[in-house]
C-alpha positions in Angstrom: 20.2 5.2 18.2 20.2 4.3 21.4 22.4 1.5 22.6 20.2 -1.0 23.7 18.3 -0.6 19.8 22.1 -0.9 18.3 22.9 -4.3 20.5 19.4 -5.4 18.9 20.3 -4.9 15.4 23.2 -6.3 15.9 22.6 -9.5 17.2 19.6 -9.4 14.4 22.4 -9.4 12.3 24.2 -12.2 13.6 20.3 -14.4 12.7 20.4 -13.4 9.3 22.1 -13.7 6.5 20.6 -13.2 2.7 20.1 -9.5 1.4 16.5 -9.6 2.2 17.1 -10.5 5.5 20.1 -8.0 6.0 17.8 -5.3 4.6 15.2 -5.8 7.0 17.2 -5.3 9.9 18.5 -2.4 8.2 15.1 -0.9 8.1 15.5 -1.2 12.1 12.1 -0.6 14.0 10.3 0.2 10.6 9.8 -3.4 9.4 8.2 -6.2 11.2 8.1 -8.1 7.1 6.1 -11.9 7.8 4.7 -13.6 11.3 6.5 -12.4 14.6 8.4 -9.8 12.6 12.2 -10.0 11.3 13.7 -13.8 11.9 10.1 -14.9 13.7 11.6 -13.2 16.7 7.9 -11.5 18.0 10.5 -8.7 19.3 10.7 -5.1 18.4 13.3 -2.8 20.3 14.0 1.0 20.2 9.4 1.9 19.6 9.0 3.9 22.2 5.4 2.9 22.7 2.7 4.8 24.7 2.6 3.7 28.3 -1.2 3.6 28.7 -3.7 4.2 25.9 -7.9 4.4 25.3 -9.3 3.3 22.4 -13.0 4.9 23.6 -11.2 8.4 24.2 -8.4 7.8 21.0 -5.9 8.3 23.9 -2.6 7.5 22.1 -4.5 5.6 19.1 -3.6 6.9 16.3 -6.0 6.3 13.6 -8.5 3.3 13.6 -10.2 1.5 10.4 -12.6 -0.7 9.7 -11.1 -4.0 7.4 -13.9 -5.8 5.8 -14.5 -9.5 6.0 -12.7 -12.0 8.6 -9.1 -13.0 9.1 -6.8 -13.9 11.6 -3.9 -12.9 9.7 -1.4 -10.4 11.2 -0.3 -7.1 9.6 2.8 -6.9 7.8 4.6 -3.8 8.0 7.5 -2.0 5.2 8.3 1.5 5.7 5.2 3.5 5.1 3.4 1.0 4.3 0.6 -1.8 6.2 -0.2 -5.1 4.6 -3.2 -7.2 5.5 -5.4 -9.4 4.3 -9.0 -10.7 4.1 -12.2 -12.4 3.3 -15.3 -11.3 2.4 -18.2 -13.4 2.6 -21.7 -12.1 0.7 -23.4 -13.2 4.0 -23.3 -10.4 6.3 -23.5 -12.3 9.3 -20.3 -14.0 8.5 -18.5 -15.0 12.0 -16.2 -17.3 13.9 -16.6 -18.1 17.2 -14.1 -17.7 20.1 -13.1 -18.9 23.0 -12.3 -22.2 24.8 -14.1 -25.2 24.0 -12.7 -28.4 22.1 -15.2 -28.3 19.6 -14.4 -29.2 15.6 -17.5 -28.5 14.1 -16.4 -26.5 10.7 -18.0 -23.5 9.4 -20.8 -23.8 7.2 -20.1 -20.7 5.3 -19.3 -21.7 1.9 -20.8 -18.6 0.1 -18.6 -16.3 -2.7 -16.1 -14.7 -0.8 -13.2 -12.0 -2.0 -10.1 -12.7 -0.7 -8.2 -9.3 -0.4 -4.5 -8.5 -0.4 -4.6 -4.1 1.2 -1.7 -2.0 1.3 -2.5 1.0 4.3 -0.3 4.1 4.9 1.1 3.4 8.0 1.0 7.1 9.2 -2.8 7.7 8.0 -4.7 4.9 7.8 -5.8 5.5 4.5 -5.7 2.9 1.8 -3.1 2.9 -0.8 -4.2 0.3 -2.8 -6.7 -3.1 -2.4 -6.5 -5.9 -5.0 -8.5 -8.7 -4.9 -6.7 -12.3 -5.3 -9.6 -14.4 -5.5 -13.2 -14.5 -5.7 -15.6 -18.0 -5.4 -16.9 -20.3 -3.4 -14.2 -21.4 -0.5 -12.7 -24.6 -2.6 -12.0 -25.7 1.9 -13.7 -25.5 5.2 -12.6 -23.8 8.0 -12.7 -24.3 11.6 -15.9 -22.5 13.2 -13.0 -20.5 15.2 -10.6 -19.6 12.0 -10.9 -17.4 9.3 -10.6 -17.7 5.5 -7.7 -15.7 5.7 -5.7 -16.7 8.9 -1.7 -17.0 6.9 -0.4 -13.9 7.9 1.5 -11.8 4.8 5.3 -11.7 4.1 7.4 -9.2 2.3 10.7 -8.4 2.4 10.3 -5.0 0.9 10.3 -5.9 -2.7 7.3 -8.7 -3.2 4.2 -8.7 -1.0 3.0 -13.0 -0.6 0.0 -13.8 0.4 -1.2 -17.0 0.5 -5.1 -18.5 0.5 -4.6 -21.8 0.9 -6.6 -23.9 -0.7 -7.2 -20.2 -2.8 -3.8 -20.1 -3.6 -1.1 -18.5 -3.4 0.0 -14.5 -4.9 2.3 -12.5 -5.1 2.3 -8.3 -5.9 4.7 -5.9 -6.3 4.9 -3.0 -3.7 2.4 -1.1 -5.9 -0.4 -3.0 -5.8 0.9 -5.4 -9.6 0.0 -8.7 -9.9 3.7 -10.9 -10.5 2.7 -14.3 -10.2 0.4 -16.4 -8.7 0.2 -20.1 -7.8 -2.5 -22.9 -7.4 -1.5 -25.6 -5.0 -5.0 -27.5 -5.1 -6.9 -28.4 -3.0 -5.8 -28.2 0.7 -7.6 -30.8 3.1 -6.2 -29.6 6.7 -8.4 -30.9 9.3 -8.8 -33.2 12.6 -5.7 -35.8 12.1 -8.1 -38.6 13.9 -11.3 -37.7 12.2 -11.0 -37.1 8.3 -14.6 -36.1 7.7 -13.5 -32.7 9.9 -12.0 -30.1 8.0 -10.6 -27.0 10.0 -8.6 -24.8 6.6 -4.9 -23.0 6.2 -3.1 -20.8 8.4 0.5 -21.8 7.7 1.9 -17.9 6.8 4.7 -18.3 4.1 8.1 -16.5 4.7 10.7 -15.0 2.1 14.4 -15.0 3.5 17.4 -14.4 -0.1 14.4 -14.3 -2.7 12.8 -17.8 -1.5 9.7 -17.9 -0.6 9.2 -21.2 1.9 5.7 -22.5 2.1 4.9 -25.1 4.8 1.9 -27.7 3.5 0.9 -30.6 5.9 -2.6 -31.9 4.7 -4.7 -35.2 5.3 -3.4 -36.4 2.1 0.0 -34.4 0.9 2.6 -32.8 2.6 5.6 -31.2 1.0 8.3 -28.0 2.1 8.0 -25.5 -0.8 10.3 -22.8 -2.1 9.7 -20.4 -5.1 11.5 -18.2 -5.9 10.0 -15.0 -4.8 10.2 -12.6 -8.5 8.6 -15.2 -10.3 6.7 -17.8 -8.9 9.2 -20.4 -10.3 9.6 -23.7 -8.0 13.1 -23.9 -6.8 12.6 -27.4 -5.1 9.7 -29.5 -3.3 10.3 -32.1 -0.8 8.0 -34.6 0.3 7.1 -35.2 3.8 4.6 -37.9 5.8 3.7 -35.7 8.2 -0.3 -34.8 9.4 -2.2 -31.6 9.1 -0.3 -28.7 10.6 -0.9 -25.1 11.2 2.7 -23.5 12.8 4.9 -21.1 10.0 8.2 -22.8 8.9 11.6 -20.6 10.7 14.4 -19.4 8.5 17.2 -20.6 11.1 20.9 -18.8 11.1 23.6 -20.2 13.2 27.1 -21.0 12.7 27.2 -20.5 8.9 24.5 -22.7 8.6 21.0 -21.4 7.1 17.8 -24.0 7.8 14.3 -24.0 7.4 12.8 -25.6 10.7 9.5 -27.5 10.9 7.4 -27.4 13.6 5.0 -31.0 12.6 3.4 -34.0 14.2 5.5 -36.7 13.3 9.0 -34.9 13.5 10.2 -31.7 13.9 12.3 -30.8 10.9 15.4 -28.8 9.7 16.1 -28.7 6.1 18.7 -27.2 4.1 17.6 -23.9 3.4 19.9 -24.3 -0.5 18.5 -27.6 -1.6 15.1 -29.0 0.8 17.7 -32.0 1.8 16.4 -32.8 5.4 19.3 -32.2 8.2 17.9 -33.6 10.9 14.5 -34.9 12.7 13.0 -34.6 16.1 10.5 -37.2 17.6 8.1 -36.4 20.5 6.2 -33.8 19.1 2.0 -33.3 19.8 -0.5 -34.9 16.9 -1.3 -30.9 16.4 1.0 -28.3 16.2 0.6 -24.4 15.4 3.4 -22.3 17.0 5.6 -21.2 15.0 9.4 -22.5 15.9 11.8 -19.5 17.7 15.4 -19.5 17.6 18.9 -17.8 19.4 22.2 -18.3 17.9 22.9 -21.4 20.5 19.0 -22.5 21.0 15.7 -23.2 18.5 13.1 -23.2 20.8 10.1 -25.7 19.8 6.8 -26.3 21.2 3.0 -27.0 20.7 -0.1 -28.1 23.0 -1.8 -30.9 22.1 -2.3 -33.5 25.0 -0.7 -35.6 26.2 2.8 -34.8 25.0 2.4 -30.3 24.7 6.0 -30.3 24.7 8.9 -27.6 24.4 12.1 -28.3 22.6 15.0 -26.8 22.5 18.0 -28.0 20.1 21.0 -27.1 19.4 22.0 -25.5 16.5 23.9 -27.7 13.4 22.2 -30.7 14.9 22.2 -34.0 11.8 19.9 -37.1 11.7 17.3 -38.5 13.7 18.2 -36.5 17.1 15.6 -37.5 19.2 16.6 -38.5 22.9 20.4 -37.2 22.0 22.3 -34.7 23.1 21.6 -31.9 20.4 19.2 -31.6 22.3 19.7 -29.2 25.1 16.0 -29.7 27.2 12.9 -30.3 27.0 9.8 -30.2 28.4 6.5 -32.3 28.9 3.0 -30.9 28.7 4.4 -27.2 29.1 3.3 -26.2 25.9 1.3 -23.7 24.0 -1.8 -25.1 21.9 -2.2 -21.4 20.0 0.3 -18.9 21.2 3.8 -19.1 20.0 6.0 -18.2 23.0 8.9 -15.4 22.8 12.7 -15.4 24.0 13.7 -11.5 25.3 17.3 -11.4 26.7 17.7 -14.6 28.9 14.0 -15.7 29.5 11.5 -17.5 27.6 7.9 -16.3 27.8 5.2 -19.4 27.4 1.6 -18.1 26.7 -1.0 -21.1 26.8 -4.9 -20.4 25.4 -6.0 -20.6 29.4 -3.8 -17.9 30.5 -1.2 -20.6 32.1 1.8 -17.6 31.5 5.1 -19.2 32.1 8.7 -18.3 32.0 12.4 -19.6 31.7 16.0 -19.4 31.1 16.1 -20.4 27.2 19.5 -22.1 27.7 18.5 -24.3 30.6 14.6 -24.3 30.8 14.6 -24.2 34.3 11.9 -22.2 35.4 11.4 -18.7 37.0 7.5 -18.1 37.2 4.3 -19.5 36.8 2.1 -17.3 36.8 -1.8 -16.7 34.9 -3.4 -14.0 33.0 -6.9 -12.9 34.2 -8.2 -13.1 31.1 -12.6 -12.8 30.7 -12.9 -16.1 29.7 -12.1 -16.6 26.1 -8.7 -17.1 26.5 -5.5 -16.4 24.3 -5.1 -17.5 20.8 -2.7 -14.3 19.3 1.1 -14.7 20.0 2.5 -12.6 22.9 5.4 -9.7 21.4 7.8 -7.8 23.1 9.2 -4.0 22.6 11.7 -2.1 25.0 10.8 -4.6 27.4 7.2 -4.8 27.7 4.9 -8.3 26.7 2.4 -7.5 24.5 -0.2 -10.2 25.2 -4.0 -10.1 22.8 -6.5 -11.7 24.4 -10.0 -13.4 22.8 -11.7 -11.4 25.5 -10.3 -8.0 23.3 -8.2 -6.8 25.8 -4.2 -6.8 25.8 -2.1 -7.4 29.3 1.2 -5.4 29.0 3.8 -7.5 31.3 6.8 -6.4 32.6 9.7 -8.5 31.4 12.1 -10.2 33.9 12.5 -12.3 36.4 9.2 -11.8 38.3 5.6 -11.9 37.0 3.9 -8.3 37.2 1.6 -7.1 35.2 1.8 -3.9 34.2 -1.8 -2.9 32.4 -4.6 -4.2 30.3 -6.3 -2.6 27.8 -9.2 -3.0 26.0 -9.3 -3.1 22.1 -13.8 -3.1 22.1 -13.5 -6.1 19.7 -11.8 -9.7 20.0 -8.5 -10.7 19.2 -7.5 -13.4 17.0 -4.2 -11.9 15.5 -0.9 -11.4 17.1 0.0 -7.5 17.0 2.7 -6.3 14.4 5.3 -3.4 16.1 7.6 -1.3 14.0 8.2 2.5 13.4 7.0 3.4 16.9 3.4 2.2 16.3 1.7 -1.3 17.2 -0.5 -2.5 14.9 -3.9 -4.8 16.0 -6.3 -6.6 14.4 -8.8 -6.7 16.1 -12.4 -8.9 14.5 -13.4 -6.0 12.4 -11.0 -3.1 12.5 -6.8 -2.0 12.4 -6.0 -0.6 14.8 -2.5 2.1 15.2 -1.1 2.4 19.2 1.5 4.4 19.0 2.3 8.4 21.4 0.2 11.2 19.7 0.7 14.8 20.5 -1.8 15.7 23.4 
């Protein structure tokens, strides 16, 4: 183990609390257990990924396999297993519409679907097991750019949890046995200002210390939910007064306190992990929120991209009460937040990627701008969140290209690699492999023998 990898594991251990998170840290480079990996960091060092790859020739492509249906959910990894979800339409022409546009139309595909959860062997790409969680007509609509399976599953090494919005929440054992399921009813999630629009769910579940946390913000009822990961028993439910949102909650551990931080429109909130009691709130966010909160021991970063606010907030851990305009907000910016991609912290730098390709870097402690640049995409922009391994940032575009950017105070693009199909899902990095989900294919990128 290199010194840099050891340093990273020590830092992650400091961020984590509880056996599930500590188990993930112990796995080191072999685990990417939920959306954005361990502690939602989006970082996995010690991977030794290839400097370049080529899908057409197979260079450094360990395997690729077709995945049925449509899904923007990311793959997750635990040891030798990759888990994916999908919604398989009975219509052969089922599709989504990538690109930079403001259209709020819902998809017309209300045909019979199958919502599946699959375990894949990380070394070979072969299916270990596949289960159908739900089959029937969708109980909600989806945006034409979205899918009916946009929430990323989560695991703690024992249980695999998949959230399919109005189709329910499902928990499986590692060998594919259904442990429990929970019907949350019809979740109407759409435009805050046009109630007739319905865009579908995307917030992903997270697992921490034996609990599943689910954020449910709809056009009607809003709440944060904690369930026992083994049994599905409800531990607490905290009601909220919010607008629809799509961000995944983050478990923040700092200064001996464990809290659930949610990105939402009326307020950003911090809740006590044990009880669900509100600890703090912060106003001034966007009316549409999607990025996931991220954190270090000395700052919690929350961002959203809906204009005119489009803020980035840096909050001091340990806050209490209404912290809007107080010293608990270390710094904030307006009209710099990303609409869809979640930012990432590496070293002292915060990297922020906007849908249209604007790429900014700041000192995450002070908010000082280090550079503002642009990733020259082909026109469709970015929805997936950037991830980092060993000093290299990977940004997946809707055009199907992965940009490799060198981390550090100066902007430098090291490469651009086509995957041959739209990329909407955030990659997972574990076990010396980057798992990239395209529109129809799951790719495993890693060094291969000549």
